[in-house]
TORKEMI-553395 format. One line per 5 residues: number of its first residue (from 1); for each residue x negated, y, z negated of N, C-alpha, C, O. Coordinates in steps of 0.1 Angstrom, whole numbers, plus 5000, padded with zeros to 4 digits. Last residue first. Layout:
<nodes>
NUM = X Y Z X Y Z X Y Z X Y Z | ... .
</nodes>
This chain:
<nodes>
225 = 5091 5432 5216 5079 5426 5210 5080 5411 5211 5071 5404 5206 | 5102 5445 5247 5105 5439 5235 5092 5433 5229 5084 5428 5237 | 5091 5477 5260 5092 5463 5261 5095 5457 5247 5091 5462 5237 | 5109 5508 5261 5100 5499 5254 5102 5485 5257 5113 5480 5257 | 5129 5518 5279 5115 5522 5279 5106 5512 5273 5095 5509 5279 .
220 = 5155 5510 5275 5148 5504 5287 5133 5508 5287 5125 5502 5295 | 5166 5526 5256 5161 5512 5252 5154 5505 5263 5147 5495 5260 | 5176 5548 5268 5162 5549 5264 5157 5535 5259 5145 5533 5259 | 5198 5556 5285 5194 5542 5283 5179 5541 5279 5171 5535 5286 | 5200 5582 5291 5210 5577 5282 5207 5562 5278 5213 5557 5269 .
215 = 5184 5589 5311 5178 5590 5297 5189 5587 5287 5186 5588 5275 | 5177 5576 5340 5189 5576 5331 5184 5577 5316 5181 5566 5310 | 5153 5573 5352 5159 5586 5352 5172 5587 5344 5176 5599 5340 | 5125 5555 5354 5137 5556 5346 5142 5571 5345 5136 5579 5340 | 5106 5534 5373 5112 5547 5372 5124 5547 5364 5133 5539 5367 .
210 = 5076 5514 5369 5091 5516 5368 5094 5531 5368 5086 5539 5364 | 5050 5491 5376 5056 5505 5378 5071 5504 5376 5077 5495 5381 | 5021 5477 5363 5035 5475 5365 5042 5488 5365 5041 5496 5356 | 4988 5476 5379 4997 5480 5369 5012 5476 5373 5014 5472 5384 | 4969 5473 5399 4971 5462 5389 4981 5464 5379 4984 5456 5370 .
205 = 4966 5492 5417 4956 5492 5407 4958 5481 5396 4951 5481 5386 | 4989 5488 5432 4976 5485 5438 4965 5484 5428 4955 5477 5430 | 5007 5499 5414 5007 5485 5416 4994 5480 5423 4989 5469 5420 | 5000 5527 5416 5000 5520 5403 4999 5505 5405 4990 5498 5399 | 5005 5532 5443 4992 5535 5437 4990 5527 5424 4979 5521 5421 .
200 = 5032 5526 5446 5022 5518 5453 5008 5520 5447 5000 5510 5445 | 5043 5546 5430 5045 5532 5427 5035 5523 5433 5029 5514 5427 | 5035 5569 5444 5030 5566 5430 5031 5552 5426 5022 5546 5420 | 5050 5565 5467 5035 5566 5468 5029 5563 5454 5019 5556 5454 | 5076 5565 5459 5071 5553 5464 5055 5553 5465 5049 5543 5462 .
195 = 5079 5592 5450 5080 5581 5441 5074 5568 5446 5067 5561 5438 | 5074 5605 5475 5066 5608 5463 5067 5597 5453 5056 5592 5448 | 5094 5595 5492 5080 5592 5495 5071 5594 5483 5062 5587 5481 | 5117 5605 5479 5115 5590 5480 5101 5587 5483 5096 5577 5478 | 5112 5633 5483 5114 5627 5469 5111 5612 5470 5103 5607 5462 .
190 = 5110 5634 5511 5099 5639 5502 5100 5633 5489 5090 5628 5483 | 5135 5626 5520 5123 5617 5522 5111 5622 5514 5103 5613 5511 | 5153 5647 5517 5152 5636 5507 5140 5627 5508 5136 5620 5499 | 5149 5678 5524 5145 5666 5531 5143 5655 5520 5132 5654 5514 | 5164 5695 5508 5163 5698 5523 5159 5685 5530 5165 5682 5540 .
185 = 5160 5685 5483 5173 5686 5488 5174 5689 5503 5183 5684 5510 | 5132 5688 5481 5138 5674 5482 5152 5675 5487 5156 5665 5494 | 5129 5715 5477 5125 5710 5490 5130 5695 5492 5133 5691 5503 | 5135 5716 5450 5144 5723 5460 5141 5717 5474 5151 5715 5482 | 5131 5683 5435 5127 5697 5438 5136 5703 5448 5144 5696 5455 .
180 = 5145 5662 5411 5144 5665 5425 5140 5680 5427 5146 5689 5420 | 5128 5646 5384 5138 5655 5389 5135 5658 5404 5123 5657 5409 | 5124 5619 5367 5118 5624 5380 5128 5633 5387 5136 5628 5395 | 5125 5608 5341 5131 5621 5344 5125 5627 5356 5121 5639 5356 | 5094 5591 5340 5107 5594 5334 5112 5608 5339 5104 5617 5341 .
175 = 5076 5563 5350 5079 5577 5354 5093 5580 5348 5103 5573 5351 | 5055 5541 5334 5069 5545 5336 5070 5560 5340 5064 5568 5332 | 5034 5514 5336 5034 5529 5339 5049 5532 5342 5054 5527 5352 | 5016 5491 5317 5029 5495 5323 5030 5510 5324 5026 5517 5315 | 4986 5472 5323 4993 5485 5319 5007 5485 5325 5010 5480 5336 .
170 = 4972 5451 5333 4977 5450 5320 4985 5462 5315 4989 5462 5303 | 4952 5472 5353 4956 5458 5350 4960 5457 5335 4953 5460 5326 | 4945 5497 5362 4957 5496 5354 4962 5481 5352 4973 5479 5349 | 4924 5519 5371 4922 5505 5366 4934 5503 5356 4933 5506 5345 | 4923 5538 5401 4928 5536 5387 4926 5522 5384 4927 5513 5392 .
165 = 4899 5555 5420 4906 5543 5418 4910 5542 5403 4902 5544 5394 | 4905 5589 5429 4897 5580 5421 4905 5567 5418 4917 5568 5415 | 4910 5615 5440 4911 5602 5448 4902 5592 5442 4894 5586 5448 | 4905 5639 5428 4913 5630 5421 4916 5617 5429 4924 5609 5424 | 4886 5668 5425 4886 5655 5431 4894 5645 5423 4891 5643 5411 .
160 = 4890 5702 5431 4893 5691 5422 4894 5678 5429 4901 5677 5439 | 4890 5721 5451 4877 5716 5446 4879 5704 5437 4869 5697 5434 | 4918 5740 5441 4908 5737 5451 4895 5732 5445 4890 5737 5435 | 4940 5723 5419 4932 5735 5423 4922 5731 5433 4918 5719 5434 | 4968 5702 5429 4955 5704 5423 4948 5717 5427 4950 5721 5439 .
155 = 4998 5688 5422 4992 5699 5428 4979 5703 5421 4979 5705 5409 | 5021 5662 5424 5007 5666 5420 5002 5677 5428 5003 5677 5441 | 5051 5654 5413 5045 5662 5424 5032 5667 5419 5031 5676 5411 | 5066 5643 5393 5056 5634 5401 5050 5641 5413 5045 5635 5422 | 5081 5655 5375 5087 5654 5389 5078 5646 5398 5082 5643 5410 .
150 = 5077 5638 5344 5073 5647 5354 5082 5645 5367 5088 5635 5368 | 5063 5620 5321 5075 5628 5321 5073 5640 5331 5067 5650 5327 | 5051 5589 5320 5049 5602 5328 5062 5610 5329 5071 5606 5337 | 5036 5567 5298 5049 5573 5302 5045 5587 5309 5038 5595 5303 | 5019 5537 5296 5018 5551 5300 5031 5557 5305 5037 5551 5314 .
145 = 5011 5512 5275 5022 5518 5282 5019 5533 5284 5015 5540 5275 | 5000 5480 5266 4996 5494 5270 5006 5500 5279 5009 5495 5290 | 5001 5458 5240 5008 5463 5252 5004 5477 5254 5005 5485 5245 | 4981 5454 5221 4985 5443 5229 4992 5447 5242 4991 5441 5253 | 4956 5481 5221 4969 5475 5217 4972 5463 5225 4966 5461 5236 .
140 = 4930 5496 5221 4932 5482 5223 4945 5476 5217 4944 5466 5210 | 4920 5522 5220 4928 5517 5209 4930 5502 5209 4931 5496 5198 | 4906 5523 5244 4898 5525 5232 4906 5520 5220 4901 5513 5211 | 4926 5520 5263 4915 5511 5263 4907 5511 5250 4902 5501 5245 | 4940 5544 5257 4946 5531 5254 4936 5520 5254 4936 5511 5246 .
135 = 4922 5563 5266 4927 5564 5252 4932 5550 5248 4929 5545 5238 | 4918 5557 5293 4907 5557 5284 4911 5556 5270 4905 5549 5262 | 4945 5561 5303 4938 5548 5304 4927 5546 5294 4925 5536 5287 | 4948 5588 5298 4956 5579 5291 4950 5565 5291 4951 5557 5281 | 4930 5599 5316 4928 5602 5301 4935 5591 5293 4931 5586 5283 .
130 = 4942 5591 5339 4929 5586 5336 4926 5588 5321 4920 5579 5315 | 4966 5606 5337 4967 5591 5337 4953 5585 5334 4952 5576 5326 | 4956 5632 5339 4963 5628 5327 4963 5613 5326 4962 5607 5315 | 4946 5631 5365 4937 5633 5354 4943 5629 5341 4936 5623 5332 | 4970 5628 5380 4959 5617 5380 4950 5619 5368 4946 5609 5362 .
125 = 4983 5652 5375 4989 5640 5370 4978 5629 5369 4977 5622 5359 | 4979 5682 5373 4969 5672 5375 4974 5659 5368 4970 5655 5357 | 4993 5708 5387 4998 5696 5380 4988 5685 5383 4989 5678 5393 | 4991 5744 5380 4989 5732 5388 4993 5720 5380 4996 5721 5368 | 4997 5764 5362 4998 5767 5377 4997 5755 5385 5002 5755 5397 .
120 = 5020 5758 5335 5006 5758 5341 5008 5760 5356 5019 5757 5362 | 5040 5777 5312 5039 5769 5324 5024 5769 5330 5018 5780 5330 | 5033 5773 5277 5034 5782 5289 5032 5774 5301 5024 5765 5302 | 5047 5765 5245 5041 5761 5258 5043 5772 5269 5054 5778 5269 | 5057 5769 5220 5047 5778 5224 5041 5775 5238 5033 5783 5243 .
115 = 5075 5749 5214 5079 5763 5211 5069 5773 5216 5072 5785 5217 | 5060 5726 5219 5072 5729 5228 5076 5744 5226 5080 5751 5236 | 5042 5726 5198 5037 5727 5212 5049 5732 5221 5047 5741 5229 | 5058 5723 5176 5050 5735 5177 5045 5737 5191 5045 5748 5196 | 5068 5697 5182 5077 5709 5182 5070 5722 5183 5074 5731 5190 .
110 = 5045 5682 5179 5051 5683 5192 5061 5695 5193 5061 5702 5203 | 5040 5685 5152 5030 5690 5162 5036 5691 5176 5033 5701 5183 | 5063 5673 5141 5060 5688 5138 5050 5693 5149 5052 5704 5154 | 5060 5647 5149 5072 5655 5154 5069 5670 5152 5072 5678 5161 | 5038 5640 5133 5037 5639 5148 5048 5648 5154 5045 5656 5163 .
105 = 5047 5643 5107 5036 5651 5112 5035 5652 5127 5032 5662 5133 | 5066 5622 5107 5070 5636 5105 5060 5646 5110 5063 5656 5116 | 5049 5600 5111 5059 5603 5121 5064 5617 5120 5066 5624 5130 | 5034 5600 5088 5027 5602 5101 5037 5606 5111 5034 5615 5120 | 5054 5594 5069 5047 5607 5068 5040 5610 5082 5040 5622 5086 .
100 = 5060 5568 5077 5070 5579 5079 5064 5593 5078 5068 5602 5085 | 5036 5556 5071 5040 5556 5085 5051 5567 5087 5050 5574 5097 | 5037 5558 5043 5026 5565 5050 5030 5566 5065 5027 5577 5071 | 5059 5542 5037 5059 5556 5033 5049 5564 5041 5051 5575 5044 | 5050 5516 5047 5061 5523 5053 5062 5538 5050 5064 5547 5058 .
95 = 5017 5507 5055 5026 5511 5044 5037 5520 5049 5035 5530 5055 | 5003 5505 5078 5011 5494 5074 5021 5498 5063 5032 5492 5062 | 5004 5535 5100 4999 5527 5089 5008 5515 5085 5020 5515 5089 | 5000 5540 5135 5009 5540 5123 5004 5530 5112 5001 5519 5115 | 4978 5562 5149 4981 5547 5148 4989 5546 5134 4983 5550 5124 .
90 = 4983 5591 5169 4981 5584 5156 4983 5569 5158 4990 5565 5168 | 4984 5625 5182 4980 5611 5184 4979 5604 5170 4975 5611 5160 | 4993 5653 5201 4994 5646 5189 4991 5631 5192 4993 5626 5203 | 4983 5665 5225 4990 5673 5215 4991 5666 5201 4989 5673 5191 | 4955 5666 5245 4963 5657 5236 4969 5665 5225 4963 5672 5218 .
85 = 4939 5682 5259 4953 5682 5263 4961 5673 5254 4974 5672 5256 | 4914 5678 5250 4920 5690 5245 4935 5690 5249 4942 5698 5243 | 4904 5656 5264 4910 5653 5251 4917 5666 5245 4926 5664 5237 | 4912 5656 5299 4905 5662 5288 4912 5659 5275 4924 5658 5274 | 4923 5659 5326 4914 5648 5322 4905 5653 5310 4893 5655 5312 .
80 = 4939 5679 5336 4944 5671 5325 4934 5660 5320 4938 5653 5310 | 4941 5710 5346 4930 5700 5346 4933 5691 5333 4930 5695 5322 | 4967 5722 5345 4958 5724 5357 4947 5713 5358 4943 5709 5368 | 4985 5696 5328 4983 5710 5332 4974 5710 5344 4973 5701 5352 | 5003 5676 5308 4998 5676 5322 4997 5691 5326 5007 5698 5327 .
75 = 4996 5669 5274 5002 5677 5284 4996 5675 5298 4984 5671 5299 | 5004 5640 5254 4995 5649 5260 5002 5657 5271 5012 5653 5277 | 5008 5620 5226 5015 5628 5236 5005 5638 5241 4998 5645 5233 | 5004 5586 5215 4998 5599 5218 5007 5606 5228 5013 5600 5237 | 5005 5559 5192 5012 5568 5202 5004 5581 5203 4998 5586 5193 .
70 = 5005 5525 5182 4999 5537 5184 5006 5546 5194 5013 5540 5203 | 5014 5501 5156 5016 5506 5169 5009 5520 5170 5006 5526 5159 | 5011 5496 5129 5001 5490 5138 5002 5495 5152 4992 5494 5160 | 5045 5496 5122 5032 5497 5117 5022 5489 5126 5025 5478 5131 | 5064 5505 5153 5062 5498 5140 5048 5500 5135 5039 5505 5142 .
65 = 5089 5525 5169 5075 5520 5168 5073 5515 5154 5078 5520 5144 | 5114 5537 5168 5113 5523 5172 5099 5517 5171 5097 5505 5171 | 5111 5564 5162 5120 5556 5154 5118 5541 5156 5120 5533 5147 | 5094 5572 5183 5089 5572 5169 5098 5563 5160 5093 5557 5151 | 5112 5570 5205 5100 5562 5204 5095 5560 5190 5092 5549 5185 .
60 = 5130 5591 5198 5135 5577 5200 5123 5567 5198 5124 5557 5191 | 5114 5613 5199 5121 5609 5186 5125 5595 5187 5124 5588 5177 | 5107 5613 5226 5096 5611 5216 5103 5607 5203 5097 5598 5196 | 5131 5618 5238 5125 5605 5241 5114 5603 5230 5113 5591 5225 | 5136 5644 5228 5145 5633 5225 5139 5620 5227 5141 5611 5219 .
55 = 5115 5657 5240 5115 5656 5226 5125 5645 5221 5122 5638 5212 | 5122 5657 5267 5111 5649 5263 5111 5647 5248 5107 5637 5243 | 5143 5675 5267 5146 5661 5270 5135 5652 5265 5137 5641 5260 | 5128 5699 5265 5137 5695 5254 5141 5680 5255 5142 5673 5245 | 5115 5701 5290 5107 5696 5278 5116 5692 5267 5113 5683 5259 .
50 = 5125 5712 5312 5130 5698 5309 5124 5693 5296 5127 5682 5292 | 5113 5736 5317 5127 5736 5312 5132 5723 5308 5142 5721 5301 | 5090 5730 5329 5089 5732 5314 5103 5733 5308 5105 5731 5296 | 5094 5730 5355 5096 5717 5349 5095 5719 5333 5100 5710 5326 | 5087 5753 5368 5100 5753 5362 5103 5740 5354 5113 5739 5347 .
45 = 5052 5750 5363 5063 5757 5369 5076 5756 5361 5076 5757 5349 | 5042 5722 5343 5040 5731 5355 5053 5737 5359 5064 5731 5358 | 5039 5703 5324 5042 5716 5320 5040 5726 5331 5038 5738 5329 | 5047 5670 5317 5045 5679 5328 5048 5693 5323 5060 5696 5319 | 5033 5649 5294 5044 5659 5296 5040 5669 5307 5030 5676 5305 .
40 = 5027 5615 5289 5023 5627 5295 5035 5637 5298 5045 5632 5303 | 5020 5593 5263 5031 5600 5270 5026 5613 5276 5020 5621 5268 | 5010 5562 5256 5004 5575 5259 5014 5582 5268 5017 5578 5280 | 5013 5537 5232 5020 5545 5242 5013 5558 5244 5009 5565 5234 | 5009 5504 5224 5002 5517 5225 5009 5525 5236 5010 5520 5247 .
35 = 5019 5479 5201 5022 5487 5213 5014 5500 5212 5013 5506 5202 | 5011 5445 5191 5011 5460 5189 5013 5467 5202 5009 5462 5213 | 5030 5416 5185 5022 5424 5194 5022 5439 5191 5033 5444 5189 | 5028 5400 5155 5037 5408 5163 5028 5417 5172 5019 5424 5167 | 5023 5367 5143 5017 5379 5150 5027 5387 5158 5033 5381 5167 .
30 = 5031 5344 5130 5038 5356 5127 5032 5369 5134 5035 5380 5129 | 4999 5330 5133 5012 5328 5127 5019 5342 5124 5013 5350 5118 | 4982 5336 5164 4983 5336 5150 4997 5335 5145 5007 5338 5153 | 4979 5335 5191 4979 5348 5185 4981 5348 5170 4982 5359 5164 | 4977 5309 5201 4988 5318 5206 4989 5331 5200 4998 5339 5202 .
25 = 4957 5298 5186 4954 5301 5200 4965 5310 5206 4962 5317 5215 | 4972 5294 5162 4961 5304 5162 4958 5308 5177 4955 5320 5180 | 4989 5274 5170 4995 5287 5166 4984 5298 5167 4987 5309 5171 | 4970 5253 5174 4979 5258 5185 4984 5272 5182 4985 5280 5191 | 4960 5250 5148 4951 5254 5159 4959 5260 5171 4955 5270 5177 .
20 = 4983 5241 5135 4977 5253 5131 4968 5259 5142 4968 5271 5145 | 4986 5216 5149 4997 5226 5149 4991 5240 5146 4994 5250 5152 | 4963 5202 5141 4965 5205 5155 4976 5216 5157 4974 5225 5165 | 4968 5200 5114 4956 5207 5118 4958 5211 5133 4955 5223 5137 | 4991 5183 5113 4992 5197 5108 4980 5206 5113 4982 5217 5116 .
15 = 4979 5160 5124 4990 5167 5131 4992 5181 5127 4994 5190 5135 | 4961 5154 5104 4956 5157 5117 4967 5164 5125 4964 5174 5133 | 4978 5149 5082 4968 5160 5081 4963 5164 5095 4961 5176 5098 | 4992 5127 5091 4999 5140 5089 4990 5151 5088 4993 5162 5094 | 4971 5108 5093 4978 5112 5105 4986 5125 5103 4986 5134 5112 .
10 = 4964 5107 5066 4954 5112 5075 4961 5116 5088 4958 5126 5094 | 4987 5096 5055 4983 5110 5051 4973 5116 5061 4974 5127 5064 | 4986 5071 5067 4998 5080 5069 4994 5094 5066 4997 5104 5074 | 4963 5061 5055 4964 5062 5069 4975 5072 5073 4973 5080 5082 | 4971 5061 5028 4959 5069 5032 4960 5071 5047 4957 5082 5052 .
5 = 4992 5042 5028 4994 5056 5024 4983 5065 5029 4986 5076 5034 | 4978 5019 5035 4989 5024 5044 4991 5039 5041 4993 5047 5050 | 4961 5016 5013 4955 5018 5026 4966 5024 5036 4962 5033 5043 | 4981 5012 4993 4972 5024 4992 4966 5027 5005 4965 5039 5009 | 4992 4988 5000 5000 5000 5000 4991 5012 5000 4995 5022 5007 .
</nodes>
């Protein structure tokens, strides 16, 4: 009986060990994927009138982000490939009370920016995306998300070079609130072409591209954990 018991115990121990190894290989017991969000706000021309909608999106995101998640909000202006364009950034603490404090401070910084923002003369979307890629690569979340709140019309100052390959493998890139310009009403092909061109650029770089214009369905922004 003792030998039978020992053999049975050994089999159970081996089975348990294999299960633990399998769980570890899949990311560990109870591991919740962390999310990193880099949100770009277009501040060019008349698009600054849309910024209030961006605040609603930011509030929604902050409500749904969890401890260990990271978020940054940056402006798109004349030259956006710069850390100085980051308005607010943080990785949320494990302690709920500290995470709530971080979220309140984040909202305050964004509100201060919105209340003082001045329209920029140009729109360096590519520079902002490059800055976002670098920020998310440094943070190393499990899910990397770049949100672009813009009409997606890039206008660069003379001499600026932005025909740079993007490295977006493993990234989700979402264009939000892609409003139509006056010229789009004259020729809708401009709007459709602008959106399609950005989509191709993102997907050619290995990223996943989506456009969300219905801001009543904000739950579509965040992937499920």
